[in-house]
N, C-alpha and C positions, 0 to 999 in steps of 0.2 A: 546514527549518521557518522561517517568517517571523514576526518579532515586530514589533508596531506600537505607536506611541504617538500619541495623537490630537493633531493640531495645532489651532491656534485658527482653523480655517477650515471650519466646517460650512456649506456653501453652500446647503443646503436641508434642511428637516426631514422631507421625505418618506422613508418607510422604504425601504430597499433590499431589495426583496421577492422578487427572482428570482435563484435561485442558478445557477451554471454549473459544469459539470464541467471541471476543468482537464485539459489534455492530459498524457498519461503517456508517459514515455520507454519505448521498446520494447527488449527484450533482444536482439532480432535485427534486423539490417538488412533482413531479408526481410519484415518485418512492417510494414504501413502504419501510420504514426502517425495516430491518430484525429483527426478534425476536432473542434474544441470544440463541445460540444452545448449549444445555447442554448435555454432554455425560453421559449416565447412564450405569454403569457396570452391566454385566450379571454374575451371579454366575457360577463358573466352573462346577457345577453339573447340570446346565441347558443347557449345550451345549456338543455335541459330536465331535466338530471340533478340530483337533489336529494340531500341528506344521507341522508334516509330510504331512498332507493333504494340508496345505497351500503351502508348498514347492513344492509338486507335481503339484499343480495348477499353481504356478509361472513358473515352467519349461515347462509346457504345453503351456503357453502363450508366453514365451520367450525361445524357445528351444536353448540350448547350451550357452546362454548369461551369465548365472550366475553359470556355472560349477565350477568356482574357489572359490565359497562360499560353505563351508561344512555345514552340518546340525547343527553342534555345533556353527557355526558362527552366525546362525539366532537366533533372539529372537522373541517370540510371545507375543503380548499384550492380555489383557483380553477382551473378547467379550463385545461389548457395543452397545447401540442404542441411538437415540436422542429424545429429547422431542417432536420434530415435525416430526419424522420419526421412526417408531418402527422396521424397518428392522435392523437386527443385523449385525454389522460390525466386522471384525477380522483384526488385524494388524500384519504384519510381517516385520522385519527389520534386518539389519546387518551393521557392521562397522568394517573394518579391514585394515591392511597395505598391500599394494601391491607395491613391488619395492620402498619402502620408502614413498609411497604416501598414503594419506587417501582415502579410497574408502567406500562409504556408500550408502544405499538405504532404502527406506521405501515403503510399499505396503499395500493398504487397499482393502480387499475383502468383498463383500456385498451379503447377502442373502443365501438361501440354496444352490444355484448353484455356490457360491463363485465367482461371477462376479467381475472383477477388476474395482474398482471405481476410484482409483487414485494411482499414484506412483511418486516418485522422486528418482533420481539416480545421484550420483557423481562419474564419472569414474576416473580411475587413470591418464590417459593421455589426457590432454585437450590442449596441446601445439598448436595443429593445429587450435584451436578455438580462439586463441589470435591473435590480429592483426599482419600481414594481414590474414584475414579469408580465409579458403579454400572454404567455401560455401557462396554464395550470398543468399539474402532472397528468391529469386526465386527458387534457387536450394534447399534451406531448405524447402520450401513449397512442393516441389515434395517429399521429404523425409517424411514430415508430412502426405501427402496423401497416401503414400505407407504404413505407419504405421496404418493409419485409416482403410485401407482395411483389415488389419489383425485382427482388433477387431471385435467381433461378432455383428451382427445386425446393421451395419453401412453403408449398401449399399445405403441408401437414404440420407446420410448426405451431407450437403452443406456448403461451406466456407462462413462465415459471414464477409462482408466487410462494414457493416453499423454501426459498434459499435464504430467508432472513432479511433483515433491514439492510438496504443498500447505502444507508448513510454512513459517513466516516465518523470516527471517534473524535474528530477535531473539526472546527468550523473553518470554512474557507474564507478568504478575504471577500468582503461584500462588494469590492470593486471588480471582482471576477464575475463572469456571466453565470447565471443560475442554469443548471443542467439537470436532466433526469436520465436515469439509466434503466434499461429493460433487458431481460434475458429471456430467450425463447429456445425451446428444445424441439428437435424433430420428433415425430411420433410414428408409431405403427399401430393401426387399428385404434387410434386415439390415445394410446399409451406412450408417454414421453420416454426418451432415452436418458439414462441416469448421468452419463458422462459426456454428452455432446450438447452444444448450445451455440447460439449466436447472440452476442451482446450488442445493443444499439444505444448510443447516447444522443439525446436531443437537447439543444439549447432552449431556453425559455422564450426565444423568438421564433421557435418552430423549425429551426434548421438542424438537420442531422449532421453531426460533426465527427462521429467515429463509429466504427463497427469492427467486431472481431468474430470470426466464424471458426469454430472448432468442431467440425463434423466430418464424417467419412462416408464412403459409398456403402450401400447396403444391397447392391445388386446381387451379390452372392450369399447374402445372409439368410439364415433360418431363424424362426421365432417360435417360442412356446405358444401354445394355443390358449386363447382367452377362455375358451369353453371348458378347459381342464383345470382352471385355477380353483383353489380352495376358497371356501366362504371367508369373507373378510372378518366376520365376527369371530370365527374360530381362530384365525391368526392373532387377532387382538387378544383373545383369551390366552393363547399360548405365550405371547410376549409378556402379558401382565403376570402370568403365573411364574415365569422365570426371571422377571425383572429384578435387578439389584442395582444399587448405587454405591459409589465410593467417592471419597474426598480427593480432590486434586487442586494444586495451585495452577492458576492460569495467568500467563503474562499478558497484560494489556498495555500496549505501547502507545504513549501519548505523544503524537508527532508535534503538537504545539509546544510542549515544554521539553521535548526530546528526552523524556523520562519513562522508564519502564515501571509499571505498577503491578503488583501481585494481587490477584483476587483468589479467594478460597471458594471453590465451586464443587457442586455435586455433579457427577456425570454417570450415565447409565452403563450397564454391562457392555463389554466391548463386542458389538456385532453391528453389521451394517444393514441387515434386513433379513427377511425370511423368504425362502423360495416358495412362490405361490402355488407350485404344483405338488411338491412333496413335503413342504414344511421344514426343510433343512435350514440351518442358520447360515447366513452369508457373512464371510470374513474377508479380509484382504487377500487371502490365499485360496478363495473358493468357498465351497459349501461343506458343511459338516453336520452330522446328526447330533453331535455333542454340544451342549450349551457352552458357548465360549466363556472361559474364566480368565481373570487377570492373575498373573503370577505375583508372588510376594516380592518385596524389595530385598535385593541382595547387592550390597555395595561392591563396586569393582575393586576397591582397596579399603581395608579396615583402617589404615593409617595414612596420613599424607605422605606422598612420595616426593623425592627431590625433583626440581625442575630439570628439564633436559639440558639446558645450557644457559646459565645466568648471564645477563647483560650481553646479549648477542651483538656483535659488531657488524658493520656494513660488509667488511671483507668476508666474515664468516657466513653471512647470508648469501653472498654471491657464490661462495664455494658450495653451500648447501644446494642452491638452485642448480648449479651445473651438475651436481651429483644426482639430485633427485629427478631432474628432468631429462637426463641423458637417455638417448635412444640408440640402439645398435642397428643402424641402417645408414648406408651411404647415399640413400635416396632422400633423406630428410635432413634439414638443417635447423638446428635450434638457435633461436635468436632471443636473448634476454634483453628486452627493450629498455627497461628502466627499473630502478628500485626506489620506491618512494617511502619516506618515513612520515608517519602521522599518528593519529589516535583513533581508537575505536569508540563506540558509544559510551563505554565506561571510563573514558579518559585514559586508557592504558596505551602506552607507546607500542606501535606495531610497524612492521615492514611489509610493504606490498610489492611483490615481485611480478612484473608484467613480462610476458614472454610469448613467443610465437614459434610454431613449427611450420616451416615452408617446404613444400614438395612440388613435384612437377605439375600436378593438376590443380594446385591451389595452396591453401594454407588455413591454419586455424590457431587461435590463441586465446589466452585468458590470463588469470593471475592466481597466485596463492599468497597466503598471509601468514606471517610469523610474529608471535608475541616477542617483542624486543627484550623484555625483562626475563623471560623464561626460555627463550629459544624454541618454543613449541609451535607446531603448525596448528592454526585454528581454522583454516579454510583452504581446502585443496581438492581439486578434481583432476583425475588423470585423463587427459584428452588424447594421449598417444595411441590408445586402442583404435582410434578411427583410421589409422593408417598402418597399424602394426599387423603383421601376419600372425594368425592364431594357429595353434596346433590342435587339430580336431581329434588327434589320437589320445590326448591327455584325458584321463578319467575325471569328470567333475567331482569336486569335493562335496561332502555332505553339508547339511545346514549346521550341524554341531561343529564340524571341523572349521567351517567358515566363521562361526562365532569365536572359536579359539583364536583364529587368525586375527579377527577384528580386535579382540582384547589385547593380543600381542602387539599389534600396530599402535594401539592407544598407549600402551606402556612405553613404547619406543618414541612416539612423537608428541604425546600430550600427557605425561605422567602426573603432573601436579594437580590435574583436575579430577583424577579418578576417585578420590575418597569422597567426593560429593555426588557421584553418579552411580546408578544401579545397572545391573544386567537388564536386558530388555524385559519389560513387563508384557509386551505383546509379541506375537509370533513374528519371526523375520519374514520379510517379503522376498520372494524369488521372482525375478522378472526374466522370463524365458527369452525375450527379444534381445535384451542387453546382456544376458547370461551373467547376472549379478544378484547377490544377496544384499538386501537393504536392512541394516540394523539400526535401531533407535535406542540409545542409552539415556534414560531420563535422569535429570538432576533431582536430587532428593533434599528436601528441606523439611525439618520437623517430622521426618519419617514419611513424607508425602511426596509423590511424584509431581514434577512441575511441567505442565504443558507449555511448550514454547521455549524451553531451555534444555533441549536434548543435545547429545552428541550423536551425529549421524555418521555411520561408516558403511561404505559400499565395498564388498569383496567379490571379485570375479570368481568364476568356477575353477580357475587354476590357482586360486589362493592369493592373488595380487591385490594390493590396496588400490581401489579405484576412486575413492572419495572419502574425505574426512572434514566435518564441519562441527565446530564447537560453539554452541549457544550458551552464553553465561552472562545474563544481565546483572548489573549491580543494583541491588534492591536493599534498602535499609529497613523497610517495615513489611513484615510478613503477617497477614491476618492470623489472629490466634485461633487455633483449632478448638479451644475451649468455648469460644463464642459462636460456634456453628450451630445452626438448627439441627434437630435430630435427623438421623438417616431415615427414620420411618416417615417423618413429615416430607422429606425430599422424595422418597419413593412414592408416596401417595400423590404428590404433585405430578411426578412423571406419569403415573398411571392415569390420573385424571386428565392430563393434558395430551395424552397419546392419541394420535390418529394415524392412519396408514395411507401412503401414496403408492399407487401401483406404477412400477417402472420396468422398462426393459434394461437389463444390465449385461454387458458383454464382459466375459472374463479376460484375464490378462494375456493369454497365449496369443502370439502373433498370428498363428495359422488357424485360429478358431474364429468362425464367422457365425456362431450361434449366440442369440440373445435370450437370456433367461428372464422369465417373468418373476419379479421380486416385489414383495410388499416392504416398503421402506418406512421406518418409524418417523413420524413428524411430531415433535414435542412443542406444544404451544405455538404452532404455526410455522416452525422452522425445522429443516432436516438437521441442522447443527445448532443445538441449544444446550445450555447448562443452567443450573440454578445457583445463584449467589448464595453460598452457604451462610454468609453473615447476615444478610437481610431476608433470606427466604424468598427472594423474588427471581423471576426468570431474567436472564441476561438480555435476551431478545424478547421484546414484548410482542404479543399477538397484534395483528392489525386491528386498530381501534377505530370504530366509526364515529366515536364521540369527537366533538370539536376540541382541538388542542387549546391549551390555556391562552388567554389573550389579556392584554392590558388595556384598560379603558382610559381614554383621555380625549378631551374635546378637540385638540389640535394635533396631537402626536400619537394617537392610539395605534395607528397602522405601523408607524416606524418603530415604536416601542415593542410591539408584538413581533415584528420581523426580527429585531435584534435579539429578542428573547428566544425565538425559535431557531436562531442561528448560533445559540449558545454564547452569545456575546454578553448579554445581561444575565446576571445571576440573581434571580428573584424567586424566592421560595413560595410566595403567596401572591400570584399575579392579580387576583381579583381585588385584593386590598392594598395593592402597591400605590403609593403616593408619588407620582412622577413629577410633582411640582416641588419636591424636596431638593435642596441645594446639593450639588455633587462636589465631592472633594477633589483636589488635584490628583491624588493617587487613584481614586476610582475612575475619574474621567480619563486619565492616561491609560489605564488598563482597558477601558472600553474602546478607546480609539485604536490602540495597538492591536487588540484582538479583532477589531473590525477590518483592519487594513493590512494585516500581515498573516503569514502562515504560522508564526510562532517565534519562540525564543531559542531556536536550535543552537545558536552560537554561544549561548549563555546558560548552559545547562548546569545542574547541581553538582556535577563531578569534575568541573574544570574543563577548559578548552584552551586551545592554542591562542596566545596573545590575549588572554582573559584580562579584563580591566574592571575598574570601579570608578564610575564617573562622578559619584557623589559620596562624600564621607559617611553619610548616615544611611546609605543603601548598599550594604555588602551582599555577598552572594547567599547569605543565610536569610536575608530579608525576603518576605513573600513577593515583593514588587521588584526584586532585582532584575529578573528576566525582562519584565515589561519596561522598566526604566532604561536598561541598556539597549533594548530594541528601539525605544523612542529616540535615544541618542543616535543610533545608527540611521534611523529614518530622517534625522535632522529636526525632529520636533522639539527636542531639548538640547541645550548646550551644557556640557559638564560644568559643575560649580561646587562650592563647598557643601551646600545643603539642598535637598529637595523637600519642599514643604508638603509632605504627603497628606496631612490632615487639614490643610488650609482650604477654604472655599475657593473654587475657581471663578474668576470674574469673566464677564463677557469680552472685555478687551484682551485678557490673557488667552482666552479660547481663540480669539481672532488671530493672535500671533501664532499659536500652535497650528491652526489650519493652513495659514500661509506658508509656514515652514515645511509642512508636509508636501505642499505643492512646489517646493523649491523656488519660491518667489520672494524670498526674504530680501535679496538685493534690491528688488524693485520697491518693496514696502518700506525700506529704510529711508527712502527719499520722501518722508512725510510732508515736507514743505511744498511739494508739487501738487498735492491733492487738496481739493476743496470739499469739505464735509458740509453737507446741507442739512444736517440734523439740527433740530432746535436746541439740543443740549450738547452741541459740538464743543462748547467751551469746557465741558467736564471730562472730555477725553484727554488722557495723558498724551502730550505731543509725541512721546516715544512710540505710541501705539497707533498714531493717526493713519499711517500708510497701511497698516494691517487691517484696520477697521474699514478703510476705504475700499480695499480689495475684496474683503469677504462680503461687503455690502453689494458691490458692483457685480460680483459673481453669484449672488443669491445664496451664499452659504449661511448667512445669518440675516434675520429680518429685524427691522425696526418696528417699534410700537408707537403709533401716532406720531411718526417722524422723530422719535427719540430712540437713540441707540442704547442708552442706559449702560454705559461702558463699565461702571464700577459695580453694577448689580451682579447678584449671584447667577450662575448657570445652573439650571435645573436639569434633571434627567430627561425631561421632555425636550428642552432646548437642545441638549447634547445629541439626542437620538435623531432629531430632524437634521441638524448640521452634519452629523456623521454620515447619514444616508446620502445627503446631497454631495458631500465631499467625495464619497466613493464613486458617484456618477462622474464627477469632474475628473477624478484620477483616471478612470477608464477612458474617457474621451480624449484626454491629453497624453496618455501613455501609449504611444504607437507600438512600443516594443512589448507590451503586456508583461512588463517586468514587475512582479509583486514582491514585496519584502517577505 
């Protein structure tokens, strides 16, 4: 996560109006890293599509669903296309209040027929999607299927169950609605397409709230014949006979703590599948009769190189931007919108330069990033090629020549990283449509390549730098290679867990409309899976029909089990867990913060802007530092000399925390205006009287036999019930859906 502070250098007042999709690291070296998708505006004089036309199309697709939104409530975006897809898109959106709740939606229509490509929708009433959910995942799946049937040209779509677990690696706030996601692929003769899909999200109240469709026309396509495919058992034997595994580090990013963690994994030989007709191996560059082999590690530099420019100044960054982004055309105007100074996820100071190219038919813009300490470029995409004239007479350079160019650019723009990175271990990808070579230079730690920490470089066929992105997470602990299970054991697991999925796969050439029939390997139920080399277990578990762990308790069993499955409770033995145990303040605070927030991203382990320490005994090395500082931010705690981590939390103290989370402390402080009808009201500390009255009236905490028992301990069971109830109240009262 990047944080910025605005410097005193706003170079133009023009709004930065075109967003860009950032490249994402791929979990597997076999997967092509996507080119940055740049939106290019279309001049209003070039299109006849109007807002009224889009609204009419919306109401045709969703009859009566958005009748509460008037034409004036809608906003229409300017038509645009992408550098890798010239089909024009049009966006329609709205945002309004309904019964005090924020309701908004966004819709993208594509092409001359204004087909719905994607939408997202936040309805006013989502109370029924908060725990306990009205719809199970199986019931939501039926809703998704019914929605799919209403979309045009989806009769042949099929649910994908081989893409791995759709759960995130962090738990969402339980005050957010529960949702389920499903992916469907179009099929031909019952066989799904490998790279086309429609994703649908359904809330636990049965409402479809988002959809994204990534599919194309097959009207001119040809397909391999199913009747000519080889026997599946023969292909299984072929893969098993040639199967090999190797160790890699895998970066697992924890969004809750804003921390990158390295896992040591085994991954199989670098291939994507086997051609079902001729048995050739499928790679990112097509098919080959040779079994794909991974190259050995070869460092880009044997010794550390000097940084490009130490302690880069603001003026130097501005000069760099003008030089780097300059275009030789009187039809295009470069605007450097602003230069922001901030920190990357490692806490390193960076400059982000936002800029735009404006031309007669529209404009396009993005940013590039410079490491302040080294003056090196860590994120750059050349978007000038979208409007630059190309010289078709220039002979395209070879792959080897492009690799030399890429290494030369790295030595020029990011030299200090190179001693930690290797030459590509996988073949370069050549994309005919964009006329670019894509190179991935993996980071090397302990002699092992790191997936998720590559330097990506794009080189055009005329030898120009088109993109450069440095991924380099700060990680203190790398799993020891000496503790890895044997390669033979991992190979046996891959062999035993191997199954094949038959798919149609279209190769990368833009003018090719043929779909090859491919057997794709599925390992333990997922197309993308690795083995944790330290534990010897699959990273993605196969679908297990067994009932998930549950915590038994006479009054709070369901709530405790829910928090356990949401990764809020950390219980190693649910069957024997005693939920009537008193909970400490430290543990209770951690449970509440994990339940109600996305994480501790502003208080990471490597330092952040304006980092603070609210309690003298809880510094940033303390395991509860992030939770404590997040609780202060949420208003649950007030800074003080000490935080009693190990003290037992009392019921009246919990009442105070709950009220503070709801931002009702000013009301609670007037304790003298409340009448407490508990038979033990006299035992309640007057300082807590208002808090106790509020949590009782709101149903957040229950009395027993008309006794509040203010000074009694809070148990895990008590805390679970109150936490779930608090989440519901937060959702009902928070019209802006703003979660911490």
